VOGU-3710 file (C-alpha; in Angstrom, 3 decimals, decimal comma):
1> mrgfknalll> 6,264/29,647/55,509  6,585/29,820/51,717  5,616/26,199/51,169  8,161/24,622/53,523  6,821/21,819/55,677  7,371/20,839/59,343  7,423/24,525/60,255  6,061/23,690/63,669  9,172/21,724/64,450  11,849/23,931/62,964
11> cglafsmgma> 10,471/27,088/61,436  10,709/29,811/64,072  12,255/27,528/66,711  15,124/29,211/68,487  17,875/26,760/69,273  19,457/28,839/72,020  23,150/28,236/72,575  23,499/30,839/75,340  24,730/34,391/75,257  28,033/33,728/76,920
21> scagvngdvl> 29,113/30,781/74,904  27,899/28,220/72,313  29,213/25,243/70,441  31,776/26,309/67,849  32,855/24,800/64,662  35,049/22,264/66,334  33,090/21,955/69,519  35,272/24,579/71,302  33,732/27,165/73,555  33,679/30,587/71,945
31> qssdrnivsv> 34,427/33,177/74,657  32,736/36,569/74,676  34,945/39,526/73,952  34,807/43,288/73,777  33,796/42,987/70,203  30,082/43,228/69,586  28,328/40,996/67,048  26,564/43,149/64,522  24,912/40,345/62,510  25,055/36,649/61,633
41> nvkegtvpnk> 24,426/35,558/58,044  24,463/32,351/56,020  27,455/32,481/53,723  26,284/32,854/50,154  26,718/29,738/48,015  27,225/27,310/50,896  23,657/25,948/51,009  23,420/23,132/48,412  20,254/22,481/46,380  19,737/19,318/48,321
51> iiagkfdqag> 21,301/17,607/51,313  21,407/13,860/51,550  19,463/12,599/54,563  21,898/11,773/57,374  24,719/13,802/55,829  23,896/17,293/57,062  27,392/17,867/58,420  28,902/17,165/55,010  26,727/19,813/53,374  29,336/22,541/54,050
61> iklvinysdg> 26,922/25,247/55,208  28,758/28,238/56,702  27,643/31,039/59,052  29,391/34,426/58,809  29,636/36,435/62,101  30,116/40,164/61,501  31,720/42,114/64,391  31,483/45,767/65,248  35,191/46,252/64,585  34,692/45,168/60,965
71> tkeevaltta> 36,125/41,718/61,380  34,374/38,519/60,339  34,395/34,952/61,459  33,090/31,819/59,671  31,440/29,012/61,589  30,366/25,630/60,109  26,663/24,913/60,622  26,497/21,277/61,758  24,134/19,140/63,719  26,168/20,039/66,780
81> lipeqyrdll> 24,462/23,460/66,724  21,027/21,818/66,668  19,513/20,281/69,817  19,754/16,519/69,766  16,019/15,921/70,080  15,489/17,599/66,651  18,312/16,032/64,756  16,168/13,093/63,557  14,267/15,544/61,389  17,352/15,913/59,221
91> qtpgnyeiti> 16,991/12,214/58,362  13,557/12,835/56,806  13,197/13,944/53,148  11,476/17,281/52,725  11,875/21,054/52,418  12,584/22,893/55,684  13,003/26,473/56,943  15,352/26,483/59,958  15,833/29,428/62,327  18,806/29,232/64,721
101> lyrgqqvtih> 19,611/31,633/67,594  23,348/32,092/67,478  24,961/34,318/70,099  21,863/36,406/70,336  21,363/36,644/66,572  18,704/34,789/64,601  19,728/33,063/61,380  17,208/31,438/59,003  18,155/28,981/56,264  16,130/26,927/53,752
111> vciaietftv> 17,255/23,355/53,160  16,020/20,397/51,103  16,643/17,003/52,648  16,671/14,242/50,003  17,154/10,518/49,879  20,504/9,469/48,441  20,195/7,835/44,982  22,541/6,007/42,635  22,484/5,558/38,853  22,115/1,955/37,698
121> sfyayankpe> 22,802/1,491/33,952  22,072/-1,690/32,024  24,005/-2,561/28,849  23,074/-5,414/26,509  23,300/-6,609/22,901  20,769/-5,301/20,370  20,738/-7,815/17,494  24,507/-7,718/17,219  27,345/-8,467/19,665  27,960/-4,886/20,740
131> yvlfsateip> 26,845/-3,450/24,059  24,376/-0,574/23,928  22,707/1,260/26,778  19,211/-0,154/27,357  18,244/1,842/30,460  19,667/4,117/33,141  17,640/4,627/36,320  18,094/6,533/39,575  17,662/4,066/42,455  17,303/5,107/46,153
141> aggtaiapev> 20,085/3,884/48,427  19,304/0,324/49,457  16,694/-0,066/46,681  16,510/-2,622/43,849  16,797/-1,755/40,156  14,435/-3,252/37,545  16,240/-4,858/34,617  15,032/-3,963/31,092  13,480/-6,487/28,701  16,112/-7,761/26,275
151> ssdfyregmh> 15,974/-10,326/23,487  16,526/-13,835/24,779  18,435/-14,758/21,620  19,356/-13,488/18,143  21,322/-14,515/15,070  24,196/-12,521/13,627  26,912/-13,324/11,072  26,793/-17,091/11,515  26,460/-17,075/15,313  23,468/-17,680/17,582
161> yyfrgwdkaf> 23,644/-15,536/20,722  21,834/-16,433/23,956  21,203/-14,030/26,828  22,125/-15,736/30,135  21,586/-12,971/32,689  23,430/-9,967/34,169  27,025/-9,730/35,389  26,249/-8,363/38,863  23,421/-8,052/41,385  21,339/-4,906/41,470
171> snvtaslniy> 19,465/-5,202/44,782  20,400/-3,228/47,946  22,118/-0,628/45,756  24,808/1,359/47,621  26,699/2,877/44,681  26,193/3,700/40,996  26,490/0,587/38,828  27,159/-0,338/35,201  25,590/-3,760/34,616  26,320/-5,812/31,502
181> giyestpyht> 24,407/-8,681/29,954  26,065/-12,097/29,888  25,879/-13,920/26,546  26,801/-17,294/25,180  27,134/-18,003/21,472  27,343/-20,947/19,153  27,620/-21,268/15,362  24,339/-21,865/13,509  23,421/-23,216/10,072  20,347/-22,931/7,823
191> vtfydgamnv> 18,442/-26,041/6,772  15,751/-25,669/4,093  13,161/-28,319/3,237  11,576/-28,589/-0,242  8,683/-30,673/-1,541  8,677/-32,597/-4,809  7,640/-29,487/-6,785  10,608/-27,514/-5,438  8,407/-25,401/-3,193  10,029/-24,286/0,061
201> lksekidqge> 8,226/-25,993/2,927  10,257/-24,449/5,743  13,643/-22,951/6,442  15,090/-22,857/9,939  18,284/-21,891/11,732  19,901/-24,778/13,626  22,625/-24,517/16,285  25,856/-26,409/15,617  25,353/-30,092/16,388  21,575/-29,846/16,881
211> datppterer> 18,862/-31,593/14,786  16,590/-29,863/12,276  12,828/-30,332/12,614  11,260/-31,576/9,340  7,876/-30,322/8,038  4,804/-32,052/9,382  2,884/-34,644/7,389  0,296/-32,018/6,506  2,926/-29,493/5,399  4,749/-31,917/3,105
221> amngytflgw> 1,634/-33,481/1,518  1,281/-33,214/-2,289  -1,988/-34,006/-4,038  -1,546/-37,115/-6,198  1,773/-38,086/-4,646  2,891/-40,331/-1,782  5,702/-39,091/0,422  8,607/-41,555/0,667  11,063/-39,676/2,860  13,847/-37,094/2,711
231> drdyhdvtks> 16,922/-37,249/0,487  19,441/-36,706/3,285  19,935/-36,804/7,037  19,177/-33,606/8,940  20,545/-34,564/12,384  23,754/-33,294/14,064  23,871/-30,280/11,730  27,388/-28,939/11,068  26,759/-26,849/7,913  23,941/-25,247/5,902
241> fdvyglytdv> 22,188/-27,465/3,346  18,906/-28,211/1,526  16,706/-31,246/2,082  14,423/-32,480/-0,694  11,313/-34,598/-0,274  11,072/-37,871/-2,166  7,649/-38,652/-3,655  5,994/-41,205/-5,902  3,245/-40,223/-8,330  -0,051/-41,980/-7,585
251> spvytvtfyt> -2,335/-39,712/-9,664  -4,958/-41,524/-11,750  -4,398/-41,359/-15,514  -7,234/-40,697/-17,954  -7,612/-40,972/-21,718  -8,885/-38,046/-23,781  -10,235/-39,175/-27,169  -10,911/-36,853/-30,121  -13,473/-37,905/-32,740  -12,991/-35,823/-35,876
261> lggsaveplt> -16,185/-37,046/-37,631  -14,716/-37,285/-41,082  -11,756/-34,991/-40,521  -8,063/-35,741/-40,237  -7,141/-38,037/-37,344  -6,180/-36,683/-33,917  -4,319/-39,009/-31,587  -5,784/-39,623/-28,112  -4,010/-38,131/-25,101  -3,118/-39,692/-21,764
271> ikkgakltwp> -3,368/-37,136/-18,950  -3,007/-37,241/-15,176  -6,017/-36,386/-13,067  -6,410/-32,633/-12,587  -3,824/-31,750/-15,249  -4,690/-29,109/-17,848  -5,579/-30,369/-21,307  -3,235/-29,287/-24,083  -5,507/-28,884/-27,087  -4,281/-30,718/-30,214
281> qnptregyif> -3,638/-29,138/-33,589  -6,929/-28,413/-35,343  -8,050/-31,179/-37,713  -8,974/-30,480/-41,330  -11,838/-31,673/-43,540  -12,395/-31,020/-47,181  -15,181/-28,519/-47,759  -15,603/-27,677/-44,093  -14,256/-25,235/-41,538  -13,288/-26,582/-38,144
291> ggwqtedgtq> -15,257/-24,771/-35,421  -13,973/-26,455/-32,262  -14,845/-29,402/-30,031  -17,865/-30,426/-28,032  -18,514/-33,071/-25,380  -21,318/-35,619/-25,279  -23,398/-33,292/-23,095  -23,180/-30,545/-25,712  -20,605/-28,321/-23,986  -18,713/-26,513/-26,753
301> ylvnrfpavs> -15,110/-25,311/-26,882  -14,840/-23,079/-29,946  -11,729/-22,560/-32,054  -9,516/-19,593/-31,076  -11,222/-19,576/-27,674  -10,095/-22,882/-26,215  -10,188/-22,504/-22,411  -8,055/-24,287/-19,852  -9,771/-27,596/-19,075  -8,826/-29,851/-16,139
311> vvsdtsfyai> -9,179/-33,574/-16,859  -10,899/-35,524/-14,066  -12,122/-38,603/-15,975  -11,932/-40,341/-19,341  -13,268/-37,767/-21,779  -14,392/-37,718/-25,408  -14,514/-34,676/-27,681  -16,318/-34,414/-31,028  -15,333/-32,065/-33,840  -17,622/-29,194/-34,800
321> wtedhtipld> -17,752/-28,535/-38,541  -19,443/-25,874/-40,680  -19,540/-25,669/-44,426  -16,638/-23,688/-45,830  -17,720/-20,379/-47,281  -14,213/-19,418/-48,220  -13,647/-15,955/-49,631  -13,823/-16,279/-53,417  -10,459/-16,381/-55,129  -11,137/-13,144/-57,018
331> tnvelkiwcs> -12,096/-11,236/-53,858  -9,830/-8,608/-52,312  -10,952/-7,190/-48,978  -9,340/-3,976/-47,742  -9,665/-3,076/-44,076  -8,629/-0,183/-41,863  -8,059/-0,776/-38,141  -7,645/1,864/-35,428  -5,902/1,269/-32,117  -3,698/3,201/-29,669
341> eaavklttsq> -0,067/3,851/-30,525  1,184/1,321/-27,959  -0,937/-1,449/-29,523  -0,167/-0,872/-33,227  2,695/-3,348/-33,493  0,948/-6,146/-31,598  -2,383/-5,630/-33,385  -0,654/-5,805/-36,754  1,051/-9,065/-35,772  -2,185/-10,588/-34,454
351> irdflyvnnw> -4,130/-9,807/-37,625  -1,381/-11,294/-39,782  -1,505/-14,497/-37,702  -5,284/-14,638/-38,037  -5,210/-14,203/-41,806  -2,499/-16,844/-42,150  -4,402/-19,445/-40,090  -7,534/-18,840/-42,190  -5,652/-18,816/-45,527  -6,791/-15,251/-46,159
361> sdkvtfqvec> -3,359/-13,620/-46,347  -3,574/-13,181/-50,130  -7,185/-11,992/-50,091  -7,243/-9,437/-47,281  -5,078/-6,352/-47,060  -5,203/-4,158/-44,010  -3,712/-1,043/-42,485  -3,408/-0,492/-38,733  -3,446/3,206/-37,875  -2,612/4,956/-34,608
371> vgegdaaykv> -5,885/6,443/-33,311  -6,448/6,369/-29,558  -9,624/4,865/-28,110  -11,208/8,191/-27,158  -10,317/9,866/-30,458  -11,652/6,888/-32,413  -15,141/7,385/-31,029  -15,140/11,075/-31,961  -13,943/10,330/-35,501  -16,520/7,599/-36,080
381> vadvdaaadv> -19,402/9,778/-34,895  -18,147/12,655/-37,046  -17,882/10,577/-40,241  -18,884/6,913/-40,217  -18,022/6,393/-43,866  -14,427/7,597/-43,400  -13,968/5,705/-40,141  -12,008/2,490/-39,593  -13,696/-0,843/-40,214  -12,516/-2,183/-36,849
391> yffpqdqlsr> -11,572/0,046/-33,916  -10,946/0,127/-30,162  -13,026/2,560/-28,071  -13,981/3,189/-24,394  -17,288/1,855/-23,135  -18,776/5,255/-22,330  -18,936/6,012/-26,068  -21,033/2,943/-26,921  -24,424/4,661/-26,934  -23,215/7,529/-29,128
401> lvtaggltel> -21,616/5,117/-31,595  -24,784/3,014/-31,846  -26,874/6,136/-32,398  -24,452/7,336/-35,080  -24,652/3,981/-36,892  -20,981/3,237/-36,277  -21,365/-0,294/-34,849  -22,685/-3,590/-36,194  -25,178/-5,352/-33,953  -23,659/-8,734/-33,141
411> akpyadpika> -25,595/-11,793/-34,223  -25,945/-14,894/-32,032  -22,784/-16,723/-33,296  -20,724/-13,776/-32,051  -22,869/-12,710/-29,085  -23,177/-16,105/-27,362  -19,412/-16,674/-26,945  -19,001/-13,113/-25,621  -21,625/-13,763/-22,939  -20,099/-17,140/-22,010
421> engkgsviaa> -16,450/-16,104/-21,901  -16,429/-12,585/-20,390  -17,335/-11,157/-17,004  -20,876/-9,891/-16,487  -19,736/-6,282/-16,190  -17,854/-6,507/-19,484  -20,917/-7,917/-21,256  -23,085/-5,094/-19,888  -20,492/-2,566/-21,042  -20,899/-3,824/-24,633
431> tvgdslyafp> -24,714/-3,880/-24,539  -27,337/-1,325/-25,540  -30,883/-2,370/-24,756  -30,929/-6,135/-25,276  -28,299/-6,222/-28,017  -24,539/-6,609/-28,048  -22,669/-4,153/-30,260  -19,011/-4,700/-29,381  -16,403/-7,239/-28,285  -14,943/-6,671/-24,769
441> atadngyfly> -11,161/-6,248/-24,996  -10,139/-5,261/-21,453  -11,609/-4,908/-17,994  -8,940/-2,539/-16,708  -10,127/0,878/-17,820  -9,716/2,352/-14,363  -6,988/4,017/-12,342  -4,988/3,546/-9,159  -1,792/4,846/-7,521  1,734/4,239/-8,797
451> ynkaalsand> 4,308/5,269/-6,159  8,057/5,137/-5,562  8,663/2,727/-2,669  12,075/4,274/-2,040  10,399/7,603/-1,206  7,036/6,623/0,311  5,928/4,243/3,059  2,632/2,397/3,400  1,533/5,083/5,875  2,395/7,846/3,386
461> igrwenliak> 0,143/6,400/0,667  -2,774/5,565/2,956  -4,064/9,149/3,119  -3,881/11,991/0,620  -2,968/14,305/3,500  0,066/12,162/4,351  1,130/11,806/0,714  0,965/15,548/0,010  2,685/16,392/3,307  5,532/14,006/2,492
471> aestnkkvlf> 5,913/15,493/-0,992  5,908/19,042/0,409  8,479/18,212/3,088  10,827/16,587/0,549  10,157/19,020/-2,325  8,843/16,226/-4,562  5,942/16,064/-7,040  2,665/14,134/-7,171  0,908/13,780/-10,546  -2,900/13,894/-10,450
481> nyssawynfg> -4,978/14,952/-13,475  -7,403/17,161/-11,545  -8,624/19,020/-14,664  -10,041/15,718/-15,973  -13,588/14,859/-14,888  -12,655/11,201/-15,234  -10,079/11,517/-12,474  -11,549/14,178/-10,156  -14,829/12,207/-10,077  -13,137/9,886/-7,575
491> ffygagadti> -13,217/12,478/-4,776  -16,936/13,170/-5,255  -17,907/9,508/-5,562  -15,709/8,597/-2,600  -17,574/11,115/-0,412  -20,962/9,746/-1,524  -21,863/12,178/-4,317  -22,695/11,055/-7,866  -23,928/12,126/-11,289  -26,252/9,822/-13,248
501> wttddegafv> -27,500/10,497/-16,792  -30,315/8,785/-18,712  -30,746/8,586/-22,499  -33,748/7,898/-24,698  -33,828/5,233/-27,404  -32,074/7,630/-29,791  -29,161/8,138/-27,416  -30,116/11,716/-26,416  -29,725/12,633/-22,739  -33,140/13,349/-21,255
511> eyedtytsak> -32,647/13,217/-17,499  -29,970/13,477/-14,849  -29,491/13,184/-11,096  -26,461/15,098/-9,814  -25,439/15,602/-6,153  -22,120/17,433/-6,601  -23,540/20,507/-4,822  -24,740/18,523/-1,795  -22,926/18,303/1,544  -21,353/15,075/0,289
521> glagamglar> -20,265/16,807/-2,884  -18,676/19,628/-0,871  -16,837/17,042/1,253  -15,396/15,514/-1,906  -14,494/18,915/-3,352  -12,697/19,982/-0,158  -10,749/16,717/-0,201  -9,838/17,482/-3,803  -8,810/21,012/-2,794  -6,310/19,745/-0,218
531> vvtspvcvds> -4,501/17,944/-3,033  -4,722/20,299/-6,010  -3,918/23,539/-4,179  -0,586/22,151/-3,022  2,391/23,348/-5,098  3,591/19,726/-5,338  0,505/18,614/-7,329  1,029/18,419/-11,116  -2,032/18,273/-13,403  -1,156/15,108/-15,342
541> ssagdvtddt> -1,845/11,382/-15,561  0,853/10,610/-18,124  3,932/8,559/-17,331  5,680/10,732/-19,885  5,531/13,622/-17,397  7,254/11,660/-14,608  10,612/13,210/-13,643  13,279/12,485/-11,052  11,275/14,657/-8,615  8,076/12,600/-8,994
551> iaivsgtwdy> 7,162/10,189/-6,192  3,551/9,273/-7,126  1,125/9,369/-10,069  -2,530/8,389/-10,498  -2,865/6,468/-13,755  -3,889/3,076/-15,171  -2,464/-0,204/-16,384  -1,519/1,327/-19,725  1,380/3,138/-18,000  2,778/0,058/-16,211
561> ramtdawgen> 5,614/-0,511/-18,676  6,675/3,137/-18,599  6,489/3,299/-14,801  8,544/0,109/-14,510  11,180/1,747/-16,697  11,056/4,874/-14,503  11,247/3,311/-11,014  12,314/-0,301/-11,581  12,217/-2,428/-8,453  11,028/0,595/-6,424
571> lgcaelpsft> 7,723/0,695/-8,347  4,711/0,209/-6,090  1,052/-0,168/-7,117  -1,777/0,504/-4,659  -5,409/1,478/-4,368  -6,065/5,219/-4,172  -5,530/6,950/-0,799  -8,324/8,006/1,539  -8,972/11,646/2,430  -10,382/13,462/5,452
581> ygnevfhtgs> -13,048/16,130/5,671  -14,220/17,270/9,069  -14,335/14,204/11,287  -14,979/11,752/8,455  -12,574/9,657/6,395  -13,491/8,805/2,803  -11,809/6,350/0,451  -11,215/7,964/-2,932  -13,458/6,403/-5,570  -12,906/6,033/-9,305
591> fsgnklvgak> -14,467/5,026/-12,593  -14,090/1,454/-13,789  -14,731/0,342/-17,304  -13,797/-1,587/-20,386  -12,125/-1,018/-23,666  -14,209/-2,478/-26,479  -13,626/-3,410/-30,121  -16,313/-2,622/-32,638  -16,880/-3,374/-36,305  -18,454/-0,772/-38,571
601> pqtdaikarv> -21,537/-1,864/-40,596  -20,690/-2,863/-44,184  -22,648/-3,156/-47,409  -20,321/-5,961/-48,559  -21,242/-9,175/-46,705  -17,759/-10,716/-47,088  -16,049/-7,571/-45,783  -18,505/-7,471/-42,879  -17,698/-11,086/-42,005  -13,931/-10,541/-42,151
611> aldiaeylts> -14,167/-7,388/-40,017  -16,252/-9,166/-37,368  -13,965/-12,217/-37,370  -10,896/-10,018/-36,890  -12,586/-8,140/-34,037  -13,512/-11,456/-32,465  -9,975/-12,801/-32,818  -8,377/-9,672/-31,351  -10,543/-10,059/-28,234  -10,269/-13,842/-27,890
621> ekgqierfee> -8,570/-15,448/-24,888  -5,393/-15,830/-26,927  -5,531/-12,250/-28,165  -6,104/-10,828/-24,698  -3,302/-12,878/-23,116  -0,922/-11,656/-25,826  -2,055/-8,081/-25,185  -1,467/-8,493/-21,459  2,004/-9,963/-21,976  2,992/-7,211/-24,390
631> lqwgpsnlaa> 1,117/-4,173/-23,031  -0,018/-5,258/-19,530  -3,691/-4,599/-20,393  -6,027/-6,409/-18,011  -8,214/-9,054/-19,738  -12,009/-9,162/-19,731  -11,931/-12,790/-20,872  -12,466/-14,924/-17,777  -9,983/-17,644/-18,704  -7,309/-15,093/-19,592
641> aeseavqaap> -7,921/-13,215/-16,343  -7,373/-16,420/-14,355  -3,931/-17,066/-15,828  -1,039/-17,084/-13,350  0,688/-14,145/-15,027  -2,385/-11,921/-14,783  -3,109/-12,941/-11,203  0,476/-12,116/-10,185  0,587/-8,693/-11,877  0,881/-5,921/-9,220
651> qiaalvkqnv> -0,986/-3,358/-11,340  -3,921/-5,748/-11,804  -3,952/-6,491/-8,061  -4,037/-2,759/-7,285  -6,864/-2,196/-9,791  -8,875/-5,066/-8,318  -8,560/-3,495/-4,847  -9,506/-0,042/-6,149  -12,483/-1,402/-8,107  -14,167/-2,140/-4,767
661> yakpqgqfpm> -14,578/1,661/-4,536  -15,204/2,234/-8,264  -18,355/2,970/-10,246  -18,815/1,329/-13,655  -18,541/4,173/-16,125  -21,874/5,085/-17,685  -22,913/7,408/-20,493  -22,374/11,173/-20,183  -22,940/14,144/-22,504  -19,699/15,133/-24,198
671> rwwdnagaig> -19,771/18,641/-22,688  -20,222/17,234/-19,182  -16,603/16,069/-19,244  -15,436/19,642/-19,882  -17,754/21,171/-17,274  -16,845/18,683/-14,539  -13,158/18,847/-15,408  -13,253/22,617/-14,890  -14,144/22,036/-11,209  -10,632/20,780/-10,518
681> ssiqalgkeg> -8,964/23,605/-12,446  -11,105/26,250/-10,738  -10,378/24,921/-7,248  -6,662/24,807/-8,016  -6,774/28,441/-9,121  -8,132/29,458/-5,684  -4,880/28,475/-4,009  -4,503/26,928/-0,580  -5,657/30,023/1,355  -8,488/30,852/-1,037
691> ateaavqgil> -10,036/27,364/-1,135  -12,581/28,037/1,591  -15,832/26,103/1,848  -17,759/29,095/0,533  -15,464/29,568/-2,457  -15,486/25,877/-3,338  -19,278/25,693/-2,968  -19,519/28,580/-5,404  -17,542/26,600/-8,007  -19,875/23,630/-7,541
701> ntyaaglddl> -22,922/25,865/-7,937  -21,522/27,243/-11,200  -21,013/23,698/-12,463  -24,578/22,697/-11,518  -26,075/25,745/-13,212  -24,915/24,444/-16,584  -26,283/20,911/-16,321  -29,704/21,642/-17,817  -28,021/22,930/-20,972  -26,627/19,424/-21,559
711> lgnr> -30,053/17,775/-21,898  -30,849/16,814/-25,462  -27,153/16,362/-26,250  -25,623/13,087/-27,340
//
């Protein structure tokens, strides 16, 4: 029966109306005539797709009677032509095949009986006083509609709107309905509460005439202060206003006394408990150089490195003096200093300040030259005699510089403060064997992601696949220096691969452990391939290459100023994205490291002392804070790193997050950087279609084949 149900009841049943006569369209008796009926058909187009249960007669189905004389007659097919005992079937939803015997002729029709439904549409406000359609549902006749979830209240343009229900009932539905939400509104005002330090405690919206709720006792509490009350009434609110807490200071007060031990007098200070000590102007003493202050327990606070000290009791400080070995009047020291182009101006200013404070301005002449950190190391190793007396360099060059005789081993008076005032990782970065050879200057020699927040969402920057797909779909560029081993290392390290090199006492590389060709290395390389084979990837890490089409760049803190100029308030800083290979997700790794300042060995003891003192001053807490404020370089000095400005810097926050996945940069043969950098370039040259696992593995194998040739190098 072609899928139609209830065939037993209707399909094939002959509802005989008699040969002589049958019920007509209007219930009249149709008399037989000389005309013969040739056929009876259902009139095309009169059977609707569905017939509402109980409304068969309104369906408009027609039968066409064809007579032998060529004439035709139309008859309406109604329930009157169907025996009464079967008419209840037409009240039941379903698909039916009905065969009717009409004046000796069989006629079969297919009908679909359906329940009558009505459309019930709900309209409500969506965060503004304008009706929008929330839902539209077909409801069976007599059924009940389900109202959608709508916001119970919202604020808009000075009014607070409350949802109070619907404008009509929607049970026992007998017709299509448009139902609208009922709302009440009242003006509202904003009341903001502040504590005694002008910090916002809470801000809330209050309906006209209602009372604001003040912060709790715990929320309004201020250490060292007693809360007295609020500066104004916050009941029966009729306009927006601010409420300020009233406090009285109950902090204990302590006296800080300075004993100069024969030097010029320093007045005692009165300081509240927990407040930071403001160090006084350094005292003077004939024939001596002031070295700082120390407490009764021997804790020392050395000049030019005074940390932030919180006062929690009455405290006494005692001056530290050393005999003055002032540079002889007839001495003229000439120094050459190397630093990056961005730091030339600041470094020059810092050295001038140092010479002025020490009364050396007329005895020391100096020249600050623009030589980048990486280039400085190469130049020193190539010709120590022609090199600068003081220079900045990256930590991975330390071993080569020591081997080349380009660094002075730091004696205890210089080494001890470095160990006390810098992070452990920074101290290790400046150490060869058991000796310190350099002054830590930064702890930010790593990289992270700069991105344009106007073009990329948090989801876009979470995965490399998402970032590249977004750039491709918008025809934008992503800058990643894939031909640099320093940058492409992150994919390998993120996937669990690594390369570790060991030197002998002379600084020559004698052993290595490299897993770039392993399954983990291939995972990293395939992640790298997804990025570098895209036409949107540009081989660069320089902010100078950022254009209007650029939406992301992998770089470091040194580019923060330039990136701020490029993207302004849309500048975002984040840890590097993750990448996917197979069924695994890997977070991209990176190198972390330090920039260091070294002093070249000297044959002249006075020149050696001045060079070391300048290097020490440049890397002091004061020097590093100045460098952060001017250049946004992240400090290695612990006190400088804890300053509010550094803690609030978005680029430092991003670097700190990325450093969780970073490896402290070790020592590598110079040619390794070229060989490993070529991996990225070679994969890029394969193109998206050509970067198969086999092809990429071949590039890794070529890289590994050259590693033995690097042994013995420095």
